[in-house]
Backbone as JSON, one array per atom type, in Angstrom:
{
  "sequence": "MFVHENKAETSLKISLFFFQEVRQGSRMFKKSNRLPGEARLRYLDADIEMISPGDFVFCAVTQRKIPLAALCYWSVDRQEAYFDAATANQRMAESN",
  "N": [[55.8, -1.47, 4.11], [53.21, 0.37, 5.6], [50.67, 2.3, 4.18], [48.61, 5.02, 4.83], [45.3, 5.63, 3.79], [43.62, 8.39, 2.27], [41.31, 10.04, 4.32], [38.98, 11.24, 3.33], [38.62, 9.99, 0.83], [38.19, 7.34, 1.65], [35.81, 7.63, 3.1], [34.12, 8.43, 1.02], [34.12, 6.12, -0.58], [32.84, 4.28, 1.13], [30.36, 5.53, 1.45], [29.38, 5.45, -1.22], [29.22, 2.67, -1.54], [27.16, 1.94, 0.29], [25.08, 3.47, -0.78], [24.67, 2.24, -3.28], [23.76, -0.26, -2.42], [21.3, 0.38, -1.19], [19.96, 1.51, -3.34], [19.9, -0.57, -5.27], [19.26, -2.98, -3.92], [17.04, -2.64, -2.27], [13.57, -2.67, -2.3], [11.84, -1.16, -1.02], [11.5, 1.54, -1.46], [10.02, 1.78, -3.71], [7.7, 3.27, -5.88], [4.22, 3.3, -5.39], [1.1, 2.37, -7.01], [-1.03, 3.54, -5.85], [-3.35, 6.13, -5.02], [-2.73, 9.34, -3.42], [-3.84, 9.41, -0.13], [-5.39, 7.16, -0.35], [-6.41, 4.3, 1.3], [-5.14, 1.11, 2.4], [-6.68, -1.83, 3.17], [-7.48, -4.67, 5.26], [-10.09, -6.77, 5.11], [-12.14, -7.98, 7.55], [-14.27, -10.23, 9.46], [-16.9, -8.36, 10.5], [-15.16, -6.24, 11.05], [-12.34, -4.15, 10.24], [-8.92, -4.09, 9.21], [-6.29, -1.88, 9.19], [-3.88, -1.62, 6.8], [-2.29, 0.13, 5.3], [-2.35, 3.54, 6.03], [-4.98, 5.89, 5.29], [-7.56, 7.95, 3.73], [-9.71, 7.03, 2.27], [-11.27, 4.33, 0.33], [-11.66, 2.5, -2.74], [-14.69, 1.6, -4.38], [-15.29, -1.7, -5.41], [-16.94, -2.3, -7.52], [-18.15, 0.05, -8.69], [-16.07, 1.87, -8.68], [-16.13, 4.23, -7.22], [-15.12, 6.64, -4.78], [-14.93, 5.77, -1.38], [-15.33, 7.14, 1.67], [-13.54, 6.33, 4.65], [-14.97, 6.6, 7.02], [-17.53, 6.18, 6.17], [-17.63, 3.6, 5.29], [-19.31, 0.66, 5.05], [-19.94, -1.74, 3.82], [-18.51, -4.73, 2.7], [-16.6, -7.47, 1.35], [-15.4, -10.31, 2.85], [-14.37, -12.65, 1.78], [-13.68, -11.93, -0.88], [-12.15, -9.71, -0.38], [-12.79, -6.96, -0.88], [-14.29, -3.69, -1.15], [-17.56, -2.11, -1.01], [-19.76, 0.38, -2.31], [-22.45, 0.77, -1.48], [-25.39, -0.99, -0.18], [-26.88, -1.97, -2.34], [-24.96, -2.14, -4.37], [-23.21, -4.03, -3.26], [-24.96, -6.2, -3.21], [-25.37, -6.52, -5.95], [-22.8, -7.36, -6.77], [-22.62, -9.8, -5.4], [-24.65, -11.2, -6.66], [-23.59, -11.41, -9.23], [-21.53, -13.22, -8.8], [-22.8, -15.6, -8.37]],
  "CA": [[55.41, -0.28, 4.79], [51.77, 0.61, 5.54], [50.35, 3.67, 3.77], [47.24, 5.39, 5.19], [44.52, 6.25, 2.73], [43.01, 9.68, 2.57], [40.04, 9.81, 5.0], [37.89, 11.67, 2.46], [38.43, 8.94, -0.16], [37.59, 6.19, 2.34], [34.43, 7.99, 3.39], [33.4, 8.43, -0.24], [33.95, 4.72, -0.98], [31.84, 3.69, 2.01], [29.07, 6.14, 1.1], [28.94, 4.9, -2.5], [28.86, 1.28, -1.32], [25.83, 1.88, 0.91], [24.12, 4.05, -1.71], [24.36, 1.22, -4.26], [22.97, -1.29, -1.76], [19.94, 0.87, -1.01], [19.36, 1.73, -4.65], [19.71, -1.81, -6.0], [18.75, -4.09, -3.14], [15.82, -2.36, -1.52], [12.37, -2.33, -3.07], [11.02, -0.42, -0.08], [11.28, 2.88, -1.94], [9.31, 1.7, -4.98], [6.47, 4.06, -5.89], [3.05, 2.46, -5.59], [0.11, 2.93, -7.92], [-2.14, 4.07, -5.06], [-3.49, 7.59, -4.96], [-2.53, 9.91, -2.09], [-5.06, 9.35, 0.68], [-6.06, 5.87, -0.49], [-6.03, 3.35, 2.35], [-5.14, -0.33, 2.1], [-7.35, -2.47, 4.31], [-7.78, -6.1, 5.27], [-11.48, -6.86, 5.52], [-12.38, -9.09, 8.47], [-15.66, -10.36, 9.89], [-17.39, -7.26, 11.35], [-14.1, -5.32, 11.4], [-11.33, -3.96, 9.21], [-7.57, -3.87, 9.71], [-5.61, -0.93, 8.32], [-2.54, -2.02, 6.39], [-1.67, 1.43, 5.0], [-3.32, 4.56, 6.39], [-5.54, 6.73, 4.24], [-8.86, 8.54, 4.0], [-10.78, 6.41, 1.49], [-11.01, 3.17, -0.51], [-12.5, 2.51, -3.92], [-15.69, 0.54, -4.53], [-14.82, -2.68, -6.38], [-17.86, -2.37, -8.65], [-18.37, 1.36, -9.33], [-14.83, 2.67, -8.6], [-16.37, 5.48, -6.5], [-14.39, 6.75, -3.52], [-15.71, 5.54, -0.16], [-14.6, 7.6, 2.87], [-13.47, 5.25, 5.64], [-16.04, 6.79, 8.01], [-18.8, 5.72, 5.59], [-17.48, 2.22, 4.81], [-20.19, -0.27, 5.78], [-20.16, -2.97, 3.07], [-17.32, -5.32, 2.11], [-16.58, -8.93, 1.27], [-14.22, -10.9, 3.48], [-13.83, -13.64, 0.84], [-13.09, -11.25, -2.03], [-11.31, -8.61, 0.11], [-13.11, -5.74, -1.61], [-15.28, -2.82, -0.53], [-18.7, -1.73, -1.86], [-20.26, 1.71, -1.99], [-23.71, 0.67, -0.73], [-25.96, -2.33, -0.11], [-27.28, -2.37, -3.69], [-23.73, -2.51, -5.08], [-22.77, -5.31, -2.68], [-25.91, -7.22, -3.68], [-25.07, -6.71, -7.37], [-21.57, -8.15, -6.87], [-22.91, -11.15, -4.94], [-25.46, -11.82, -7.7], [-22.68, -11.72, -10.32], [-20.7, -14.38, -8.47], [-23.64, -16.83, -8.36]],
  "C": [[53.93, -0.01, 4.56], [51.5, 2.08, 5.2], [48.89, 3.94, 4.12], [46.54, 6.03, 3.99], [43.99, 7.6, 3.21], [41.64, 9.42, 3.18], [38.85, 10.2, 4.13], [37.59, 10.62, 1.41], [37.76, 7.73, 0.46], [36.12, 6.45, 2.63], [33.58, 7.95, 2.14], [33.13, 7.0, -0.7], [32.86, 4.05, -0.15], [30.46, 4.23, 1.66], [28.53, 5.57, -0.2], [28.51, 3.45, -2.36], [27.45, 1.17, -0.75], [24.75, 2.45, -0.01], [23.71, 3.01, -2.75], [23.5, 0.12, -3.66], [21.51, -0.85, -1.62], [19.25, 0.99, -2.35], [19.04, 0.42, -5.34], [18.97, -2.87, -5.19], [17.42, -3.86, -2.48], [14.68, -2.0, -2.44], [11.41, -1.51, -2.21], [10.65, 0.95, -0.63], [10.54, 2.9, -3.28], [7.99, 2.46, -4.88], [5.29, 3.13, -6.16], [2.08, 3.14, -6.54], [-1.12, 3.43, -7.17], [-2.15, 5.59, -5.11], [-3.17, 8.09, -3.56], [-3.86, 9.91, -1.32], [-5.79, 8.03, 0.58], [-5.52, 4.89, 0.55], [-5.96, 1.93, 1.77], [-5.66, -1.01, 3.35], [-7.39, -3.97, 4.14], [-9.18, -6.2, 5.86], [-11.69, -8.13, 6.33], [-13.87, -9.18, 8.76], [-15.98, -9.25, 10.87], [-16.3, -6.28, 11.78], [-13.19, -5.16, 10.19], [-9.99, -3.73, 9.89], [-6.86, -2.96, 8.72], [-4.19, -1.41, 8.06], [-1.7, -0.78, 6.08], [-2.7, 2.51, 5.27], [-3.78, 5.38, 5.18], [-6.91, 7.22, 4.64], [-10.01, 7.81, 3.32], [-10.3, 5.11, 0.86], [-11.93, 3.29, -1.72], [-13.48, 1.35, -3.9], [-15.21, -0.4, -5.63], [-15.69, -2.73, -7.63], [-17.92, -1.04, -9.4], [-17.13, 2.23, -9.39], [-15.04, 4.05, -7.97], [-15.56, 5.45, -5.21], [-15.35, 6.56, -2.36], [-14.89, 6.07, 1.0], [-14.62, 6.49, 3.93], [-14.57, 5.37, 6.69], [-17.38, 6.27, 7.49], [-18.76, 4.27, 5.12], [-18.3, 1.27, 5.67], [-20.27, -1.65, 5.11], [-18.85, -3.44, 2.44], [-17.47, -6.82, 2.1], [-15.28, -9.43, 1.88], [-13.56, -11.88, 2.5], [-13.11, -12.99, -0.33], [-12.12, -10.14, -1.65], [-11.5, -7.37, -0.75], [-14.25, -5.0, -0.94], [-16.37, -2.46, -1.54], [-19.27, -0.42, -1.36], [-21.53, 1.67, -1.14], [-24.23, -0.76, -0.81], [-26.35, -2.84, -1.5], [-26.06, -2.83, -4.51], [-23.19, -3.84, -4.56], [-23.65, -6.45, -3.16], [-25.65, -7.54, -5.15], [-23.86, -7.61, -7.54], [-21.81, -9.6, -6.44], [-23.75, -11.91, -5.98], [-24.59, -12.21, -8.89], [-21.89, -13.0, -10.05], [-21.49, -15.68, -8.45], [-24.14, -17.19, -9.7]]
}
């Protein structure tokens, strides 16, 4: 003889199953170490590609915030931004 389960119990079992999958299997919800407003960019020749939106990036040498509207100097090879021409020149001199 077939016995029907309680619908509330079945719903609870399904909900717990999916909750465990999201909690254990997905790394999508992992907190990043980026600050709120910090953008992630891919630096290209004469252009940038936004990976994660934001308002600023950090200078690789001085760690000063660079607003995206003021970003003019970066290295495609190193994939890092620089605050100004002097800082970019300093980094290039260090690598040689």
